[in-house]
C-alpha positions in Angstrom: -199.7 -121.4 28.3 -201.0 -124.5 30.1 -204.6 -125.3 30.8 -204.4 -126.7 34.3 -207.9 -128.0 34.8 -209.8 -129.3 31.7 -212.6 -131.9 31.7 -212.1 -133.1 28.2 -213.0 -136.6 29.3 -216.6 -135.6 30.0 -219.1 -137.3 27.7 -220.1 -133.9 26.4 -216.9 -133.8 24.5 -217.4 -137.3 22.9 -218.3 -135.8 19.5 -215.7 -133.0 19.3 -212.9 -134.0 21.7 -210.2 -134.2 19.0 -211.3 -130.9 17.5 -211.0 -129.2 20.9 -207.4 -130.6 21.3 -206.5 -129.4 17.8 -207.9 -126.0 18.5 -205.9 -125.8 21.8 -202.7 -126.6 19.9 -203.6 -124.1 17.2 -204.2 -121.4 19.8 -200.7 -121.9 21.3 -201.4 -124.0 24.3 -198.3 -126.0 25.3 -200.1 -128.5 27.5 -203.5 -129.4 28.9 -204.0 -131.2 32.2 -207.2 -133.3 32.0 -208.9 -133.8 35.3 -211.2 -136.7 36.1 -213.9 -137.0 38.7 -215.0 -140.6 38.0 -213.4 -143.9 37.1 -214.8 -143.8 33.5 -213.5 -140.3 32.9 -210.1 -141.4 34.2 -209.9 -144.1 31.6 -210.9 -141.8 28.8 -208.4 -139.2 30.0 -205.6 -141.8 29.9 -206.6 -142.8 26.4 -206.4 -139.1 25.4 -203.0 -138.7 27.0 -201.7 -141.7 25.1 -202.9 -140.2 21.8 -201.3 -136.8 22.6 -198.0 -137.6 24.5 -196.3 -134.5 25.8 -199.4 -132.4 25.4 -202.2 -134.0 27.4 -201.4 -134.9 31.0 -203.9 -136.5 33.5 -204.9 -136.2 37.1 -207.0 -139.1 38.3 -209.4 -138.6 41.1 -212.8 -139.6 42.5 -215.1 -136.8 43.4 -217.1 -137.6 46.6 -220.4 -136.7 45.0 -219.9 -138.8 41.8 -220.9 -142.5 41.7 
C-alpha cells in the first residue's frame, strides 16, 4: 500500500515526523508520497526523502493561497 498524499513536511509533524515514518513502515506501507504546498515544506520533504530513500517520494508544488 502506498500513501499518495501525505503532508509530513508540515510543521505540525516537527516533533514526531520520524515516529510517523517508522509507524508507516511498521504498518506495512511500501511508500509515502510527501506533497508540499510551500517552498519551505518542499525543502523539508526533500530532506525527508534523502533520509528514507526508496520509501519517501516527493511532489513539489506551490499552492496559490500559500505565501
